C-alpha positions as CSV (number, residue, x, y, z in Angstrom):
1,M,14.4,26.8,16.9
2,T,13.6,27.6,20.5
3,V,10.6,26.7,22.7
4,E,9.4,30.3,22.5
5,R,9.7,30.4,18.7
6,A,8.0,27.1,18.2
7,R,5.1,28.2,20.4
8,G,4.9,31.6,18.6
9,Y,5.0,30.1,15.1
10,S,2.3,27.6,16.2
11,L,0.0,30.4,17.5
12,I,0.5,32.4,14.3
13,L,-0.5,29.4,12.2
14,L,-3.6,28.7,14.5
15,G,-4.7,32.3,14.0
16,L,-4.3,32.0,10.2
17,Y,-6.2,28.7,10.2
18,A,-9.1,30.3,12.2
19,I,-9.3,33.3,9.8
20,A,-9.2,31.0,6.7
21,I,-12.0,28.7,8.1
22,V,-14.2,31.5,9.2
23,G,-13.8,33.4,6.0
24,W,-14.4,30.3,3.9
25,I,-17.7,29.5,5.7
26,A,-18.8,33.2,5.6
27,L,-18.3,33.3,1.8
28,S,-20.2,30.0,1.2
29,H,-23.8,29.7,0.3
30,G,-25.6,27.3,2.6
31,L,-23.8,24.0,2.5
32,V,-21.8,24.8,-0.6
33,D,-18.6,26.9,-0.7
34,R,-17.6,29.5,-3.3
35,N,-16.1,26.9,-5.5
36,G,-19.3,24.9,-5.7
37,K,-18.0,22.2,-3.3
38,P,-19.8,21.0,-0.1
39,I,-18.3,22.5,3.1
40,G,-16.2,19.7,4.4
41,T,-15.8,18.3,0.8
42,D,-14.9,14.6,1.4
43,F,-17.2,14.4,4.5
44,S,-20.1,14.8,2.0
45,S,-19.3,11.3,0.8
46,F,-19.5,9.9,4.4
47,Y,-22.8,11.7,5.0
48,A,-24.4,10.6,1.7
49,A,-23.4,7.0,2.4
50,G,-24.8,7.1,5.9
51,S,-28.0,8.6,4.7
52,L,-28.4,5.7,2.2
53,V,-27.9,3.2,5.0
54,L,-30.6,5.0,7.0
55,D,-32.9,4.7,4.0
56,G,-32.4,0.9,3.9
57,R,-30.2,1.3,0.8
58,A,-26.8,0.2,2.1
59,G,-26.2,-1.7,-1.1
60,D,-26.1,1.6,-3.1
61,V,-23.1,3.0,-1.3
62,Y,-20.8,1.2,-3.8
63,D,-22.9,2.1,-6.7
64,M,-21.2,5.3,-8.0
65,A,-24.3,6.6,-9.8
66,A,-26.6,6.0,-6.8
67,H,-24.1,7.5,-4.3
68,Y,-23.6,10.5,-6.5
69,A,-27.3,11.0,-7.0
70,R,-27.6,11.2,-3.2
71,E,-24.8,13.8,-3.0
72,Q,-26.5,15.9,-5.7
73,Q,-29.8,15.6,-3.8
74,L,-28.1,16.9,-0.6
75,F,-25.8,19.5,-2.1
76,G,-27.1,20.4,-5.5
77,A,-26.8,19.1,-9.0
78,A,-23.5,20.9,-9.7
79,T,-21.6,19.3,-6.8
80,P,-18.5,17.3,-7.7
81,Y,-18.6,13.6,-7.0
82,Y,-16.8,12.4,-3.8
83,G,-16.5,8.6,-3.8
84,W,-17.1,6.1,-1.0
85,L,-14.0,3.9,-0.9
86,Y,-14.1,2.4,2.6
87,P,-14.9,-1.1,3.8
88,P,-18.5,-1.7,5.0
89,M,-17.5,-1.4,8.7
90,F,-17.0,2.3,8.3
91,L,-20.7,2.6,7.7
92,F,-21.2,2.1,11.4
93,V,-19.6,5.6,11.7
94,A,-21.3,7.2,8.8
95,A,-24.8,6.1,9.5
96,P,-25.1,7.6,13.1
97,L,-23.6,10.9,11.8
98,A,-26.3,11.0,9.1
99,L,-28.9,11.1,11.8
100,L,-27.8,14.7,12.4
101,P,-28.2,17.8,10.2
102,Y,-25.1,18.1,8.0
103,P,-23.5,21.1,9.7
104,L,-23.8,19.5,13.1
105,A,-22.7,16.1,11.8
106,L,-19.5,17.7,10.4
107,A,-18.8,19.6,13.6
108,V,-19.3,16.4,15.7
109,W,-17.1,14.4,13.4
110,Q,-14.3,16.8,13.2
111,G,-14.5,18.0,16.8
112,G,-14.7,14.5,18.3
113,T,-11.9,13.0,16.3
114,F,-9.7,16.2,16.8
115,A,-10.2,15.8,20.5
116,L,-9.1,12.1,20.2
117,Y,-6.0,13.1,18.3
118,L,-5.0,15.7,21.0
119,A,-5.7,13.3,23.8
120,I,-3.4,10.7,22.3
121,I,-0.6,13.3,21.7
122,A,-1.0,14.2,25.4
123,A,-0.9,10.6,26.4
124,I,2.3,10.0,24.5
125,L,4.1,13.1,25.9
126,R,2.8,13.1,29.4
127,R,4.0,9.7,30.4
128,P,6.8,9.6,33.1
129,R,9.5,9.7,30.5
130,G,8.0,12.7,28.9
131,E,7.5,15.0,31.8
132,G,9.3,18.3,31.5
133,G,8.5,22.0,31.5
134,A,9.3,22.6,27.8
135,I,7.0,19.8,26.6
136,A,4.3,20.7,29.1
137,R,4.2,24.3,27.7
138,L,4.7,23.5,24.1
139,W,2.8,20.3,23.1
140,L,-0.7,21.7,22.8
141,P,-0.1,24.6,20.4
142,V,2.3,22.6,18.3
143,A,0.0,19.6,18.0
144,A,-3.1,21.8,17.3
145,A,-1.2,23.9,14.7
146,F,0.4,20.9,12.9
147,P,-0.4,21.8,9.2
148,A,-2.0,18.4,8.4
149,V,-4.7,19.4,11.0
150,F,-5.8,22.3,8.7
151,I,-5.8,20.0,5.6
152,N,-7.9,17.4,7.4
153,L,-10.3,20.0,8.7
154,G,-10.7,21.4,5.1
155,H,-11.5,18.0,3.7
156,G,-13.7,16.8,6.6
157,Q,-11.5,13.7,6.5
158,N,-10.5,10.9,8.9
159,G,-6.9,11.7,9.5
160,F,-7.6,12.6,13.2
161,L,-9.2,9.2,13.7
162,T,-6.4,7.3,12.0
163,A,-3.7,9.1,14.0
164,G,-5.6,8.7,17.2
165,L,-6.3,5.0,16.9
166,F,-2.8,4.2,15.7
167,G,-1.2,6.3,18.5
168,A,-3.6,4.9,21.1
169,A,-2.8,1.3,20.1
170,L,0.9,1.9,20.5
171,V,0.5,3.7,23.9
172,A,-1.6,0.8,25.2
173,L,0.6,-2.0,23.9
174,P,3.1,-2.3,26.8
175,Q,0.5,-2.5,29.6
176,R,-2.8,-3.3,27.9
177,P,-2.0,-5.6,25.0
178,I,-5.6,-6.7,24.5
179,V,-6.9,-3.1,24.3
180,S,-4.0,-2.4,21.9
181,G,-5.0,-5.2,19.6
182,I,-8.6,-4.0,19.6
183,L,-7.5,-0.5,18.6
184,F,-5.2,-2.0,15.9
185,G,-8.2,-4.0,14.6
186,L,-10.4,-0.8,14.4
187,L,-7.8,0.6,12.0
188,A,-9.0,-1.9,9.5
189,Y,-11.3,0.8,8.2
190,K,-8.1,2.1,6.4
191,P,-6.8,-1.3,5.2
192,Q,-3.8,0.2,3.3
193,F,-2.3,1.1,6.7
194,G,-2.5,-2.4,8.1
195,L,0.3,-4.0,6.2
196,L,3.1,-3.6,8.7
197,I,1.2,-4.1,12.0
198,P,1.2,-7.9,12.0
199,F,4.9,-8.0,11.0
200,A,5.7,-5.8,13.9
201,L,3.6,-7.6,16.5
202,L,4.7,-11.1,15.4
203,A,8.4,-10.1,15.2
204,A,8.1,-8.9,18.8
205,G,6.3,-12.0,19.9
206,Q,3.2,-10.0,20.8
207,W,0.6,-12.8,20.4
208,R,-2.2,-11.4,22.5
209,P,-2.6,-8.1,20.6
210,T,-2.2,-10.0,17.3
211,I,-5.1,-12.3,18.2
212,A,-7.1,-9.4,19.6
213,A,-6.6,-7.4,16.4
214,G,-7.6,-10.3,14.2
215,T,-10.6,-11.1,16.3
216,T,-11.7,-7.4,16.2
217,V,-11.5,-7.4,12.4
218,I,-13.5,-10.6,12.1
219,A,-16.1,-9.3,14.6
220,M,-16.6,-6.1,12.7
221,A,-16.8,-8.0,9.4
222,G,-19.4,-10.3,11.0
223,A,-21.4,-7.3,12.3
224,T,-21.6,-5.8,8.8
225,Y,-22.5,-9.1,7.4
226,L,-25.4,-9.4,9.8
227,A,-26.5,-5.8,9.4
228,F,-26.2,-5.4,5.6
229,G,-25.8,-8.8,4.1
230,P,-22.9,-10.5,2.3
231,E,-23.5,-8.7,-1.0
232,L,-22.0,-5.5,0.5
233,W,-18.6,-7.1,0.9
234,W,-18.7,-8.3,-2.7
235,S,-19.6,-4.8,-3.8
236,F,-16.7,-3.3,-1.8
237,A,-14.2,-5.8,-3.3
238,A,-15.4,-4.8,-6.8
239,S,-15.0,-1.1,-5.9
240,T,-11.3,-1.6,-4.9
241,E,-10.4,-2.4,-8.5
242,T,-12.1,0.8,-9.7
243,S,-10.5,2.9,-7.1
244,R,-7.1,1.4,-7.8
245,Q,-7.3,2.2,-11.5
246,L,-8.9,5.6,-11.3
247,L,-7.4,7.1,-8.2
248,L,-4.1,5.4,-7.9
249,E,-2.9,4.4,-11.4
250,Q,-4.5,7.2,-13.4
251,G,-4.2,9.8,-10.7
252,N,-7.8,11.1,-11.0
253,V,-7.4,12.4,-7.4
254,G,-4.2,14.2,-8.5
255,F,-0.7,12.8,-8.0
256,E,0.1,16.0,-6.2
257,K,-2.3,15.0,-3.4
258,L,-0.8,11.6,-3.0
259,Q,2.3,11.4,-0.8
260,S,3.6,7.9,-1.6
261,V,6.7,6.7,-3.6
262,F,4.2,5.3,-6.1
263,A,2.7,8.7,-6.7
264,A,6.1,10.4,-6.8
265,V,7.2,8.0,-9.6
266,R,4.0,8.6,-11.6
267,M,4.2,12.4,-11.1
268,L,7.8,12.4,-12.4
269,G,6.7,10.5,-15.6
270,G,7.3,6.9,-14.6
271,G,5.1,4.2,-15.9
272,I,2.6,2.2,-13.9
273,S,4.7,-1.0,-13.8
274,F,7.8,0.9,-12.8
275,A,5.9,2.7,-10.1
276,Y,4.6,-0.5,-8.6
277,M,8.1,-2.0,-8.7
278,V,9.6,1.0,-6.8
279,Q,6.7,0.9,-4.3
280,A,7.3,-2.8,-3.8
281,V,10.9,-2.2,-3.0
282,A,9.9,0.6,-0.5
283,S,7.3,-1.6,1.1
284,A,9.7,-4.5,1.4
285,A,12.3,-2.3,3.0
286,A,9.7,-1.0,5.4
287,V,8.6,-4.5,6.4
288,C,12.2,-5.7,6.9
289,S,13.3,-2.7,8.9
290,V,10.2,-2.8,11.2
291,A,10.6,-6.5,11.8
292,W,14.3,-6.1,12.5
293,V,13.8,-3.3,15.1
294,W,10.7,-4.8,16.7
295,R,12.2,-8.3,17.2
296,L,14.8,-6.8,19.6
297,S,13.6,-6.9,23.2
298,T,16.1,-4.2,24.0
299,S,14.8,-1.7,21.5
300,D,13.2,1.4,22.9
301,P,9.4,0.9,22.7
302,D,8.8,4.5,21.8
303,L,11.4,4.3,19.0
304,K,9.6,1.1,17.8
305,A,6.3,3.0,17.8
306,A,7.7,5.9,15.8
307,L,9.3,3.6,13.3
308,L,6.1,1.6,12.8
309,M,4.1,4.7,12.1
310,V,6.4,6.4,9.7
311,A,7.2,3.1,7.9
312,T,3.4,2.5,7.5
313,L,3.3,5.7,5.4
314,L,6.3,4.6,3.4
315,A,4.8,1.1,2.7
316,S,1.5,2.2,1.3
317,P,1.0,3.5,-2.2
318,H,-2.3,5.2,-1.2
319,V,-1.3,8.0,1.2
320,L,-3.1,11.4,0.8
321,D,-1.9,14.6,2.4
322,Y,-4.5,14.4,5.2
323,D,-3.1,11.0,6.1
324,L,0.1,12.8,7.0
325,M,-1.6,13.4,10.4
326,I,0.2,10.2,11.3
327,I,3.4,12.2,11.4
328,A,2.3,14.0,14.5
329,P,2.2,11.0,16.9
330,T,5.4,9.7,15.1
331,I,7.3,12.9,16.1
332,A,5.8,12.7,19.6
333,F,7.1,9.1,20.1
334,L,10.4,10.1,18.7
335,I,10.7,13.0,21.2
336,I,10.1,10.7,24.1
337,A,12.5,8.1,22.7
338,S,15.2,10.8,22.4
339,S,14.6,12.3,25.9
340,A,17.8,10.9,27.2
341,N,20.2,12.2,24.5
342,G,18.3,15.0,22.9
343,F,18.7,16.0,19.3
344,R,21.5,17.3,17.2
345,N,20.9,20.7,15.7
346,Y,20.3,19.3,12.2
347,E,17.8,16.9,13.6
348,I,15.8,19.7,15.2
349,T,15.8,21.5,11.8
350,L,14.8,18.3,10.0
351,L,11.9,17.8,12.4
352,A,10.7,21.4,12.0
353,A,10.8,20.9,8.2
354,V,8.9,17.7,8.4
355,W,6.3,19.3,10.7
356,M,5.7,22.1,8.2
357,V,5.7,20.0,5.0
358,P,2.0,19.0,4.9
359,L,1.1,22.7,4.4
360,L,3.4,22.9,1.3
361,A,3.4,19.4,-0.1
362,R,0.4,19.7,-2.5
363,G,1.2,23.1,-3.8
364,A,4.9,22.3,-4.3
365,A,4.2,19.1,-6.1
366,A,1.6,20.8,-8.4
367,A,4.0,23.7,-9.2
368,T,7.3,21.9,-9.4
369,G,6.7,18.2,-9.5
370,I,8.8,17.8,-6.3
371,P,7.2,15.2,-4.0
372,L,7.8,17.1,-0.7
373,G,5.4,15.0,1.3
374,F,7.1,11.7,0.3
375,L,10.5,13.2,0.9
376,A,9.5,14.3,4.4
377,V,8.3,10.8,5.2
378,L,11.5,9.3,3.8
379,A,13.7,11.8,5.8
380,L,11.8,11.0,9.1
381,Y,12.1,7.3,8.4
382,A,15.9,7.7,7.8
383,L,16.3,9.7,11.1
384,I,14.4,7.1,13.1
385,M,16.3,4.2,11.5
386,R,19.6,5.9,12.2
387,R,18.7,6.1,15.9
388,A,17.6,2.5,16.0
389,T,20.8,1.4,14.4
390,L,22.9,3.3,16.8
391,A,20.9,2.0,19.7
392,R,21.4,-1.6,18.6
393,A,25.2,-1.0,18.3
394,G,25.2,0.3,21.8
395,L,25.9,3.9,20.7
396,G,23.9,7.0,21.2
397,S,23.9,10.6,20.1
398,P,25.7,12.9,22.5
399,R,23.5,14.6,24.9
400,I,22.2,17.9,23.4
401,A,19.7,20.2,25.0
402,Q,16.4,20.0,23.2
403,A,14.8,23.1,21.7
């Protein structure tokens, strides 16, 4: 794996993505693709929820029948149902988008969040420690061609926003702790990814971002209370039980799409109780390892950031393949943390494999039952933990030229 090859492979993938997207849109009929699904699939749920808010029917977004009726009104009676599973605060994103025609709203949503994602990758890699000719030439095509990008675009999902907010919060943390806390708080729209953040911040004695994050969450909850009333939060709370049973435990979304240890156990035939037990062990290990590394003032902040991001994926039972967008800033932080010593050859191969896995994870799981996505997350976690352990022991990998 050389710089030239990495750039070449990335450009080839970008070309294939462009052909696939243009072809898919060209073969669709209006807003519906050749399979009878809305263009942007999951984004149709966001748009329908936003349109209900604009009609003064915010309370209907958690009523599956009413929400589905709006999707059918927008995209046709035969459209599949795409549920709304987000906290009420995410309606502040969905409602403004619903002011636009659907194609323009989808373009603004994906284009704007994709730009945020690229800007954060650039911010991670272009800090003083990350300056270098190879990175300067390589980061943009590799970040843009990361396979989870294509998956997120196909689903019209929020992986770009999640990766962007998470990465931005960690970039801001050393110099702008209050801003960092606000960005962490905004991640509350994906509550399953908030488990480890307070453990990391408290272990590091980062009180200002912790308070800022909590205040941000409270402020957003208060804003939704004032805008939509308290009933909406009760409706959301009730919907979480339905989504847990249908999507997580019964696998209605497809266990091959989920990339967690819980889904891996269920896909391999394990029972629900056993899957929860294994997930609890993985989550506890993630919490302990993050707290252990973050409490050390001598730990590299970029290595801490990489560990927190990948451990977040390990700790949550509800990780879909588009959520693997978080791997991109994780790798970026790891590259900067390893700038002094470089990587061993097997580590370069491992990172290349992890980078590629999101494109293969769903298909491989469906065909063979092998949870490639979870295994990639686990391998990246092990690599980062090895480096953190060596650093704490005062050891380091021998200096090796990076590819």
